[in-house]
TORPA-4810 file (N, C-alpha, C, O; in nm, 3 decimals):
<nodes>
NODE_1_12.772_11.215_11.472_12.654_11.207_11.386_12.578_11.075_11.407_12.455_11.071_11.399_X
NODE_2_12.654_10.966_11.434_12.590_10.837_11.454_12.504_10.834_11.580_12.415_10.750_11.594_X
NODE_3_12.533_10.928_11.672_12.458_10.932_11.798_12.339_11.026_11.793_12.265_11.039_11.890_X
NODE_4_12.318_11.093_11.678_12.200_11.179_11.664_12.074_11.098_11.695_12.063_10.982_11.657_X
NODE_5_11.981_11.161_11.764_11.856_11.094_11.802_11.747_11.124_11.699_11.720_11.240_11.667_X
NODE_6_11.684_11.018_11.648_11.580_11.031_11.547_11.450_10.968_11.596_11.454_10.869_11.669_X
NODE_7_11.337_11.023_11.556_11.209_10.959_11.584_11.198_10.833_11.499_11.240_10.832_11.383_X
NODE_8_11.143_10.728_11.557_11.127_10.603_11.482_10.980_10.563_11.476_10.902_10.596_11.565_X
NODE_9_10.945_10.492_11.369_10.805_10.459_11.340_10.791_10.311_11.306_10.886_10.247_11.261_X
NODE_10_10.669_10.258_11.329_10.643_10.120_11.288_10.596_10.118_11.143_10.593_10.222_11.077_X
NODE_11_10.562_10.001_11.093_10.525_9.988_10.952_10.395_10.061_10.917_10.365_10.084_10.800_X
NODE_12_10.317_10.096_11.020_10.194_10.171_10.997_10.215_10.321_11.017_10.119_10.398_11.023_X
NODE_13_10.342_10.361_11.026_10.382_10.503_11.039_10.343_10.563_11.174_10.330_10.685_11.186_X
NODE_14_10.326_10.480_11.275_10.301_10.528_11.411_10.435_10.545_11.481_10.520_10.456_11.475_X
NODE_15_10.454_10.660_11.547_10.580_10.679_11.618_10.587_10.583_11.737_10.492_10.572_11.816_X
NODE_16_10.701_10.516_11.749_10.716_10.416_11.856_10.829_10.451_11.951_10.859_10.376_12.044_X
NODE_17_10.893_10.565_11.927_11.000_10.604_12.018_11.108_10.684_11.950_11.084_10.750_11.849_X
NODE_18_11.229_10.678_12.008_11.345_10.751_11.958_11.464_10.656_11.960_11.476_10.574_12.050_X
NODE_19_11.551_10.668_11.861_11.671_10.584_11.857_11.786_10.662_11.795_11.764_10.762_11.726_X
NODE_20_11.907_10.614_11.819_12.024_10.679_11.758_12.026_10.652_11.608_11.972_10.553_11.560_X
NODE_21_12.089_10.742_11.536_12.101_10.723_11.391_12.167_10.589_11.359_12.129_10.521_11.264_X
NODE_22_12.267_10.553_11.440_12.336_10.425_11.418_12.239_10.308_11.428_12.239_10.220_11.343_X
NODE_23_12.156_10.308_11.533_12.061_10.199_11.552_11.950_10.201_11.448_11.900_10.097_11.407_X
NODE_24_11.911_10.321_11.407_11.807_10.334_11.305_11.847_10.259_11.179_11.765_10.189_11.119_X
NODE_25_11.972_10.273_11.140_12.019_10.209_11.017_12.065_10.065_11.041_12.070_9.986_10.947_X
NODE_26_12.099_10.031_11.164_12.141_9.894_11.194_12.021_9.801_11.207_12.020_9.690_11.154_X
NODE_27_11.918_9.849_11.278_11.799_9.767_11.303_11.697_9.782_11.190_11.623_9.688_11.159_X
NODE_28_11.694_9.900_11.129_11.602_9.923_11.018_11.470_9.982_11.059_11.364_9.933_11.019_X
NODE_29_11.476_10.088_11.140_11.353_10.158_11.178_11.313_10.259_11.070_11.399_10.319_11.006_X
NODE_30_11.183_10.276_11.052_11.135_10.386_10.970_11.168_10.517_11.042_11.152_10.527_11.164_X
NODE_31_11.215_10.618_10.967_11.251_10.747_11.024_11.227_10.856_10.922_11.210_10.830_10.803_X
NODE_32_11.225_10.980_10.970_11.190_11.094_10.884_11.312_11.160_10.821_11.419_11.169_10.883_X
NODE_33_11.294_11.206_10.698_11.399_11.281_10.629_11.337_11.401_10.559_11.216_11.408_10.537_X
NODE_34_11.423_11.496_10.523_11.383_11.616_10.450_11.457_11.615_10.317_11.580_11.605_10.314_X
NODE_35_11.384_11.625_10.207_11.443_11.627_10.073_11.398_11.753_9.999_11.279_11.784_9.996_X
NODE_36_11.493_11.824_9.940_11.456_11.942_9.860_11.527_11.937_9.725_11.650_11.932_9.718_X
NODE_37_11.448_11.938_9.620_11.499_11.936_9.483_11.490_12.077_9.423_11.384_12.139_9.425_X
NODE_38_11.601_12.127_9.370_11.604_12.258_9.304_11.577_12.238_9.155_11.636_12.152_9.090_X
NODE_39_11.487_12.320_9.102_11.460_12.325_8.958_11.473_12.471_8.913_11.431_12.562_8.983_X
NODE_40_11.530_12.491_8.797_11.536_12.626_8.740_11.493_12.621_8.594_11.506_12.518_8.528_X
NODE_41_11.444_12.732_8.546_11.409_12.743_8.404_11.506_12.841_8.340_11.512_12.958_8.380_X
NODE_42_11.581_12.795_8.241_11.683_12.876_8.176_11.660_12.872_8.025_11.673_12.768_7.961_X
NODE_43_11.626_12.987_7.971_11.598_13.000_7.828_11.496_12.896_7.782_11.511_12.833_7.677_X
NODE_44_11.393_12.879_7.864_11.283_12.792_7.828_11.303_12.645_7.860_11.214_12.563_7.833_X
NODE_45_11.418_12.609_7.917_11.447_12.469_7.949_11.453_12.451_8.101_11.516_12.530_8.170_X
NODE_46_11.389_12.347_8.151_11.393_12.317_8.294_11.517_12.234_8.326_11.547_12.136_8.258_X
NODE_47_11.588_12.275_8.433_11.707_12.203_8.479_11.684_12.158_8.622_11.618_12.226_8.700_X
NODE_48_11.739_12.043_8.657_11.735_11.993_8.794_11.878_11.994_8.848_11.972_11.955_8.779_X
NODE_49_11.892_12.037_8.973_12.023_12.051_9.035_12.049_11.933_9.129_11.960_11.888_9.201_X
NODE_50_12.171_11.883_9.127_12.211_11.767_9.204_12.336_11.799_9.284_12.426_11.867_9.235_X
NODE_51_12.342_11.749_9.406_12.466_11.765_9.481_12.556_11.645_9.457_12.509_11.533_9.434_X
NODE_52_12.687_11.671_9.461_12.786_11.564_9.453_12.835_11.541_9.595_12.897_11.628_9.655_X
NODE_53_12.807_11.423_9.648_12.840_11.394_9.787_12.992_11.386_9.807_13.065_11.337_9.720_X
NODE_54_13.037_11.435_9.922_13.180_11.436_9.952_13.237_11.295_9.956_13.168_11.198_9.987_X
NODE_55_13.366_11.285_9.923_13.433_11.155_9.927_13.450_11.104_10.070_13.479_10.986_10.090_X
NODE_56_13.432_11.192_10.168_13.449_11.151_10.308_13.318_11.107_10.372_13.317_11.066_10.489_X
NODE_57_13.206_11.114_10.299_13.078_11.070_10.354_13.082_10.920_10.383_13.134_10.842_10.303_X
NODE_58_13.027_10.881_10.498_13.023_10.739_10.532_12.931_10.662_10.438_12.963_10.551_10.395_X
NODE_59_12.817_10.722_10.407_12.720_10.657_10.319_12.724_10.719_10.180_12.713_10.841_10.165_X
NODE_60_12.740_10.636_10.079_12.732_10.677_9.939_12.826_10.793_9.902_12.781_10.891_9.844_X
NODE_61_12.955_10.785_9.935_13.048_10.892_9.896_13.061_10.903_9.744_13.047_10.804_9.672_X
NODE_62_13.088_11.024_9.698_13.118_11.050_9.557_13.004_11.022_9.461_13.026_11.004_9.341_X
NODE_63_12.880_11.017_9.512_12.767_10.993_9.423_12.678_11.118_9.414_12.681_11.204_9.502_X
NODE_64_12.600_11.126_9.307_12.507_11.237_9.288_12.380_11.211_9.369_12.337_11.097_9.385_X
NODE_65_12.322_11.320_9.420_12.208_11.303_9.510_12.114_11.423_9.501_12.136_11.517_9.424_X
NODE_66_12.010_11.418_9.582_11.913_11.526_9.597_11.988_11.657_9.622_12.093_11.656_9.685_X
NODE_67_11.934_11.769_9.574_12.003_11.897_9.587_12.044_11.923_9.732_12.159_11.958_9.758_X
NODE_68_11.951_11.905_9.825_11.982_11.917_9.968_11.888_11.823_10.044_11.769_11.817_10.015_X
NODE_69_11.944_11.751_10.141_11.862_11.654_10.214_11.929_11.616_10.344_12.050_11.636_10.361_X
NODE_70_11.850_11.562_10.436_11.907_11.516_10.561_11.801_11.456_10.652_11.681_11.463_10.622_X
NODE_71_11.844_11.399_10.761_11.753_11.341_10.859_11.688_11.451_10.943_11.749_11.555_10.969_X
NODE_72_11.565_11.427_10.986_11.500_11.513_11.083_11.529_11.458_11.222_11.502_11.340_11.248_X
NODE_73_11.582_11.540_11.309_11.616_11.496_11.444_11.490_11.483_11.529_11.383_11.533_11.492_X
NODE_74_11.503_11.414_11.641_11.387_11.381_11.724_11.310_11.504_11.770_11.188_11.498_11.788_X
NODE_75_11.381_11.617_11.789_11.315_11.737_11.838_11.279_11.835_11.727_11.247_11.951_11.754_X
NODE_76_11.284_11.789_11.601_11.258_11.878_11.488_11.124_11.847_11.421_11.076_11.733_11.422_X
NODE_77_11.066_11.952_11.362_10.949_11.937_11.276_10.996_11.936_11.131_11.113_11.960_11.103_X
NODE_78_10.904_11.910_11.041_10.940_11.911_10.899_10.992_12.049_10.858_11.085_12.059_10.778_X
NODE_79_10.932_12.155_10.912_10.977_12.291_10.879_11.123_12.312_10.916_11.195_12.385_10.847_X
NODE_80_11.167_12.249_11.024_11.305_12.264_11.067_11.403_12.204_10.966_11.521_12.240_10.964_X
NODE_81_11.355_12.115_10.883_11.442_12.051_10.786_11.502_12.148_10.686_11.599_12.114_10.618_X
NODE_82_11.446_12.266_10.675_11.496_12.364_10.579_11.640_12.403_10.611_11.711_12.454_10.525_X
NODE_83_11.684_12.378_10.737_11.822_12.409_10.774_11.921_12.334_10.685_12.034_12.380_10.665_X
NODE_84_11.879_12.218_10.633_11.970_12.138_10.550_12.015_12.214_10.425_12.127_12.198_10.379_X
NODE_85_11.925_12.298_10.372_11.958_12.372_10.250_12.070_12.470_10.278_12.169_12.476_10.204_X
NODE_86_12.056_12.548_10.384_12.159_12.646_10.421_12.288_12.577_10.460_12.396_12.620_10.418_X
NODE_87_12.279_12.470_10.539_12.399_12.403_10.587_12.479_12.338_10.474_12.601_12.352_10.468_X
NODE_88_12.409_12.268_10.385_12.480_12.189_10.284_12.525_12.270_10.164_12.635_12.251_10.114_X
NODE_89_12.439_12.362_10.117_12.473_12.431_9.991_12.471_12.583_10.002_12.491_12.652_9.903_X
NODE_90_12.446_12.636_10.123_12.463_12.779_10.146_12.359_12.870_10.084_12.385_12.989_10.065_X
NODE_91_12.242_12.817_10.053_12.136_12.899_9.993_12.028_12.927_10.099_11.980_12.835_10.164_X
NODE_92_11.993_13.055_10.114_11.886_13.092_10.207_11.750_13.076_10.139_11.723_13.141_10.038_X
NODE_93_11.668_12.991_10.195_11.534_12.965_10.140_11.434_12.971_10.254_11.461_12.920_10.363_X
NODE_94_11.320_13.032_10.231_11.212_13.033_10.329_11.124_12.911_10.309_11.103_12.866_10.196_X
NODE_95_11.073_12.858_10.418_10.988_12.739_10.409_10.868_12.764_10.318_10.826_12.675_10.243_X
NODE_96_10.813_12.885_10.323_10.695_12.917_10.241_10.726_12.922_10.092_10.635_12.923_10.010_X
NODE_97_10.855_12.923_10.058_10.894_12.924_9.917_10.901_12.782_9.859_10.915_12.765_9.738_X
NODE_98_10.892_12.683_9.944_10.900_12.545_9.899_10.764_12.495_9.852_10.660_12.533_9.906_X
NODE_99_10.766_12.410_9.751_10.645_12.347_9.699_10.640_12.203_9.752_10.725_12.122_9.714_X
NODE_100_10.544_12.169_9.837_10.539_12.033_9.893_10.511_11.929_9.784_10.424_11.947_9.699_X
NODE_101_10.585_11.820_9.790_10.564_11.707_9.697_10.508_11.585_9.769_10.485_11.481_9.706_X
NODE_102_10.485_11.598_9.900_10.428_11.487_9.975_10.534_11.405_10.047_10.653_11.437_10.042_X
NODE_103_10.489_11.300_10.114_10.577_11.208_10.187_10.594_11.082_10.105_10.497_11.015_10.071_X
NODE_104_10.718_11.050_10.073_10.749_10.931_9.994_10.824_10.833_10.082_10.930_10.866_10.135_X
NODE_105_10.771_10.713_10.097_10.839_10.613_10.180_10.909_10.511_10.091_10.854_10.466_9.991_X
NODE_106_11.030_10.476_10.130_11.106_10.378_10.052_11.212_10.314_10.140_11.247_10.366_10.246_X
NODE_107_11.262_10.201_10.095_11.358_10.124_10.175_11.474_10.078_10.086_11.453_10.025_9.977_X
NODE_108_11.595_10.100_10.135_11.716_10.052_10.067_11.796_9.969_10.167_11.822_10.014_10.279_X
NODE_109_11.834_9.848_10.127_11.909_9.758_10.216_12.039_9.718_10.149_12.040_9.673_10.035_X
NODE_110_12.150_9.735_10.221_12.280_9.688_10.171_12.366_9.646_10.289_12.381_9.723_10.385_X
NODE_111_12.422_9.529_10.284_12.507_9.473_10.389_12.450_9.503_10.527_12.342_9.455_10.560_X
NODE_112_12.521_9.582_10.610_12.476_9.609_10.746_12.406_9.744_10.757_12.409_9.807_10.863_X
NODE_113_12.342_9.787_10.650_12.281_9.920_10.645_12.138_9.907_10.591_12.118_9.860_10.479_X
NODE_114_12.040_9.949_10.671_11.900_9.946_10.630_11.846_10.089_10.638_11.843_10.149_10.746_X
NODE_115_11.803_10.142_10.526_11.755_10.281_10.522_11.607_10.282_10.486_11.570_10.270_10.369_X
NODE_116_11.523_10.297_10.588_11.378_10.299_10.568_11.329_10.442_10.597_11.306_10.480_10.712_X
NODE_117_11.315_10.520_10.490_11.288_10.662_10.505_11.144_10.700_10.477_11.080_10.647_10.386_X
NODE_118_11.095_10.793_10.558_10.973_10.866_10.530_11.020_11.004_10.484_11.045_11.092_10.565_X
NODE_119_11.031_11.021_10.354_11.093_11.141_10.298_10.989_11.250_10.275_10.899_11.235_10.193_X
NODE_120_11.003_11.360_10.348_10.921_11.478_10.326_10.986_11.556_10.212_11.085_11.626_10.231_X
NODE_121_10.928_11.544_10.093_10.991_11.596_9.973_10.934_11.731_9.932_10.814_11.757_9.944_X
NODE_122_11.023_11.817_9.884_10.985_11.952_9.843_11.056_11.989_9.713_11.160_11.934_9.678_X
NODE_123_10.995_12.085_9.645_11.051_12.143_9.524_11.079_12.290_9.550_10.999_12.359_9.614_X
NODE_124_11.192_12.339_9.501_11.224_12.482_9.511_11.254_12.533_9.371_11.344_12.484_9.303_X
NODE_125_11.178_12.633_9.328_11.200_12.695_9.198_11.309_12.799_9.215_11.288_12.901_9.280_X
NODE_126_11.424_12.773_9.158_11.545_12.852_9.186_11.581_12.944_9.069_11.560_12.911_8.952_X
NODE_127_11.636_13.060_9.105_11.696_13.146_9.003_11.843_13.171_9.035_11.902_13.268_8.989_X
NODE_128_11.900_13.082_9.114_12.041_13.095_9.155_12.135_13.045_9.047_12.099_12.960_8.965_X
NODE_129_12.256_13.099_9.048_12.363_13.051_8.960_12.461_12.968_9.044_12.452_12.966_9.166_X
NODE_130_12.554_12.902_8.976_12.652_12.821_9.048_12.734_12.905_9.146_12.780_12.855_9.248_X
NODE_131_12.753_13.034_9.114_12.831_13.120_9.202_12.764_13.141_9.338_12.831_13.177_9.435_X
NODE_132_12.635_13.118_9.345_12.562_13.142_9.470_12.578_13.030_9.572_12.545_13.048_9.689_X
NODE_133_12.627_12.915_9.529_12.636_12.799_9.618_12.763_12.804_9.703_12.873_12.823_9.651_X
NODE_134_12.747_12.787_9.834_12.860_12.774_9.926_12.847_12.637_9.992_12.751_12.612_10.065_X
NODE_135_12.943_12.550_9.966_12.928_12.410_10.004_12.985_12.378_10.141_13.088_12.434_10.182_X
NODE_136_12.917_12.288_10.212_12.966_12.233_10.338_13.060_12.118_10.300_13.014_12.008_10.270_X
NODE_137_13.191_12.145_10.302_13.289_12.056_10.240_13.282_11.912_10.288_13.302_11.820_10.209_X
NODE_138_13.253_11.891_10.417_13.250_11.753_10.467_13.127_11.677_10.420_13.121_11.555_10.433_X
NODE_139_13.030_11.748_10.366_12.907_11.685_10.318_12.897_11.684_10.165_12.860_11.583_10.105_X
NODE_140_12.931_11.796_10.104_12.906_11.817_9.960_13.034_11.865_9.892_13.099_11.957_9.940_X
NODE_141_13.068_11.802_9.780_13.191_11.841_9.709_13.164_11.909_9.576_13.257_11.953_9.508_X
NODE_142_13.035_11.919_9.537_13.006_11.985_9.411_12.857_11.997_9.385_12.775_11.935_9.454_X
NODE_143_12.822_12.077_9.286_12.685_12.094_9.240_12.684_12.086_9.088_12.765_12.151_9.022_X
NODE_144_12.594_12.006_9.034_12.579_11.997_8.889_12.431_12.008_8.853_12.344_11.996_8.938_X
NODE_145_12.407_12.031_8.726_12.268_12.034_8.678_12.257_11.951_8.551_12.354_11.933_8.477_X
NODE_146_12.136_11.900_8.529_12.102_11.828_8.406_11.967_11.881_8.361_11.891_11.933_8.442_X
NODE_147_11.937_11.867_8.233_11.802_11.906_8.193_11.705_11.810_8.262_11.731_11.691_8.274_X
NODE_148_11.594_11.865_8.307_11.497_11.780_8.376_11.446_11.671_8.283_11.418_11.559_8.327_X
NODE_149_11.433_11.702_8.156_11.386_11.604_8.059_11.482_11.485_8.053_11.438_11.370_8.049_X
NODE_150_11.614_11.511_8.052_11.712_11.404_8.049_11.708_11.323_8.179_11.712_11.200_8.176_X
NODE_151_11.699_11.393_8.292_11.692_11.326_8.422_11.573_11.232_8.427_11.583_11.118_8.473_X
NODE_152_11.458_11.280_8.377_11.338_11.197_8.376_11.358_11.074_8.287_11.322_10.963_8.325_X
NODE_153_11.413_11.094_8.170_11.434_10.983_8.078_11.532_10.880_8.135_11.516_10.760_8.111_X
NODE_154_11.632_10.927_8.210_11.728_10.835_8.271_11.657_10.741_8.367_11.678_10.620_8.363_X
NODE_155_11.572_10.797_8.455_11.509_10.715_8.559_11.382_10.646_8.513_11.330_10.558_8.581_X
NODE_156_11.331_10.685_8.395_11.218_10.613_8.338_11.266_10.508_8.238_11.186_10.443_8.171_X
NODE_157_11.398_10.491_8.230_11.455_10.385_8.148_11.466_10.416_8.000_11.485_10.326_7.919_X
NODE_158_11.453_10.544_7.964_11.457_10.582_7.823_11.596_10.627_7.777_11.621_10.641_7.658_X
NODE_159_11.687_10.649_7.873_11.826_10.685_7.841_11.917_10.608_7.936_11.880_10.579_8.049_X
NODE_160_12.036_10.576_7.889_12.134_10.508_7.973_12.229_10.606_8.041_12.274_10.581_8.153_X
NODE_161_12.258_10.717_7.976_12.345_10.820_8.035_12.288_10.958_8.002_12.215_10.975_7.905_X
NODE_162_12.324_11.055_8.084_12.286_11.195_8.059_12.405_11.285_8.087_12.499_11.246_8.157_X
NODE_163_12.400_11.406_8.033_12.507_11.502_8.055_12.476_11.587_8.178_12.365_11.637_8.193_X
NODE_164_12.574_11.602_8.265_12.563_11.694_8.377_12.678_11.794_8.366_12.786_11.762_8.317_X
NODE_165_12.652_11.916_8.412_12.760_12.015_8.414_12.744_12.102_8.537_12.634_12.126_8.584_X
NODE_166_12.856_12.148_8.587_12.854_12.229_8.708_12.995_12.246_8.760_13.086_12.277_8.684_X
NODE_167_13.013_12.224_8.892_13.146_12.241_8.949_13.169_12.144_9.063_13.076_12.099_9.130_X
NODE_168_13.295_12.114_9.083_13.339_12.047_9.205_13.434_12.141_9.278_13.502_12.223_9.217_X
NODE_169_13.436_12.129_9.409_13.519_12.217_9.491_13.640_12.140_9.541_13.627_12.032_9.599_X
NODE_170_13.761_12.195_9.517_13.881_12.125_9.562_13.910_12.158_9.708_13.836_12.234_9.771_X
NODE_171_14.016_12.100_9.763_14.045_12.116_9.905_14.079_12.260_9.942_14.066_12.299_10.058_X
NODE_172_14.121_12.339_9.842_14.152_12.479_9.867_14.026_12.567_9.861_14.032_12.687_9.887_X
NODE_173_13.913_12.505_9.826_13.788_12.580_9.818_13.760_12.640_9.682_13.663_12.713_9.666_X
NODE_174_13.845_12.609_9.583_13.824_12.661_9.447_13.720_12.578_9.374_13.714_12.456_9.391_X
NODE_175_13.639_12.644_9.292_13.538_12.574_9.213_13.596_12.538_9.076_13.637_12.626_9.000_X
NODE_176_13.596_12.410_9.046_13.649_12.359_8.920_13.532_12.317_8.832_13.454_12.230_8.871_X
NODE_177_13.519_12.377_8.716_13.407_12.346_8.627_13.420_12.204_8.572_13.529_12.160_8.538_X
NODE_178_13.307_12.135_8.565_13.306_11.999_8.513_13.188_11.981_8.417_13.087_12.050_8.427_X
NODE_179_13.203_11.889_8.326_13.096_11.847_8.236_13.123_11.702_8.201_13.230_11.669_8.150_X
NODE_180_13.025_11.614_8.229_13.049_11.473_8.207_12.918_11.399_8.182_12.809_11.449_8.212_X
NODE_181_12.929_11.280_8.127_12.814_11.193_8.108_12.807_11.094_8.222_12.909_11.034_8.260_X
NODE_182_12.689_11.075_8.278_12.673_10.984_8.393_12.554_10.892_8.370_12.458_10.927_8.302_X
NODE_183_12.564_10.774_8.429_12.454_10.678_8.426_12.393_10.666_8.564_12.432_10.737_8.657_X
NODE_184_12.297_10.576_8.578_12.228_10.560_8.706_12.322_10.513_8.817_12.295_10.534_8.935_X
NODE_185_12.433_10.449_8.778_12.528_10.399_8.878_12.603_10.512_8.949_12.669_10.487_9.050_X
NODE_186_12.594_10.634_8.898_12.661_10.748_8.960_12.570_10.823_9.058_12.609_10.926_9.114_X
NODE_187_12.449_10.770_9.079_12.354_10.831_9.171_12.339_10.747_9.297_12.357_10.625_9.294_X
NODE_188_12.306_10.814_9.408_12.272_10.740_9.530_12.159_10.643_9.496_12.062_10.682_9.432_X
NODE_189_12.170_10.517_9.538_12.073_10.416_9.497_11.942_10.419_9.578_11.902_10.320_9.639_X
NODE_190_11.875_10.537_9.575_11.737_10.537_9.622_11.661_10.440_9.532_11.701_10.417_9.418_X
NODE_191_11.552_10.385_9.581_11.475_10.294_9.497_11.432_10.364_9.368_11.395_10.481_9.371_X
NODE_192_11.436_10.294_9.255_11.387_10.355_9.130_11.246_10.410_9.144_11.212_10.510_9.080_X
NODE_193_11.164_10.346_9.229_11.028_10.396_9.249_11.028_10.534_9.313_10.937_10.614_9.289_X
NODE_194_11.130_10.562_9.395_11.140_10.695_9.455_11.168_10.798_9.346_11.100_10.901_9.338_X
NODE_195_11.268_10.771_9.262_11.301_10.866_9.155_11.181_10.887_9.062_11.151_11.000_9.024_X
NODE_196_11.113_10.779_9.027_10.998_10.792_8.937_10.887_10.873_9.002_10.822_10.954_8.935_X
NODE_197_10.865_10.853_9.130_10.761_10.929_9.201_10.796_11.076_9.205_10.710_11.161_9.181_X
NODE_198_10.922_11.108_9.234_10.966_11.248_9.237_10.947_11.313_9.101_10.900_11.426_9.091_X
NODE_199_10.986_11.241_8.996_10.974_11.296_8.860_10.829_11.330_8.827_10.800_11.439_8.777_X
NODE_200_10.738_11.238_8.856_10.596_11.262_8.825_10.541_11.377_8.906_10.461_11.456_8.855_X
NODE_201_10.582_11.388_9.032_10.534_11.497_9.117_10.588_11.632_9.070_10.516_11.733_9.074_X
NODE_202_10.713_11.635_9.026_10.771_11.760_8.976_10.701_11.801_8.846_10.670_11.919_8.827_X
NODE_203_10.677_11.704_8.759_10.608_11.735_8.633_10.472_11.802_8.660_10.434_11.896_8.591_X
NODE_204_10.402_11.753_8.760_10.272_11.812_8.795_10.284_11.958_8.835_10.192_12.037_8.811_X
NODE_205_10.396_11.993_8.895_10.414_12.130_8.947_10.471_12.228_8.846_10.448_12.348_8.859_X
NODE_206_10.544_12.180_8.747_10.611_12.273_8.656_10.543_12.284_8.520_10.577_12.373_8.441_X
NODE_207_10.448_12.196_8.492_10.382_12.205_8.362_10.261_12.298_8.367_10.194_12.317_8.266_X
</nodes>
């Protein structure tokens, strides 16, 4: 995976070449990603779905994250990014079913890791249940949901913790139901500005 080839960009978003995923994060090149957030409406309440990253992930293990996401390879278009949904969580989605949220750029730096992403973000209005998810065990260990209102309040600084419920998958492949309270420290540390931007964009689409 570290040798995957990604398109790289300068600070003005001009493509300047191709580099390995390892070098992209070591040197800090801007690169493209695909992000898809699942939202569902259940009995009049909007819920947002989050993946629980596997404990074996090199980056940000055991944290909550975007429903499905990944890097776009050098030979891929944004449309090709839809493969991440099927690969990670086992849901078949057509590109035309996605609601574009735009490109969000952000940078996260920690120790020897620089993540400068041009995130092609999308919304998917889902009617799936937890039983419909088939997880890619080496990537994703669970799926949970929170009310979108709580999620928004968490990242807008109006709540310190929120309730999530869903399932985690054990090594035997069994789904174990969970319900717990989580704070911002349990999420992948995308910039707060990224979360706030996503929230505002989703609100525009669902209201």
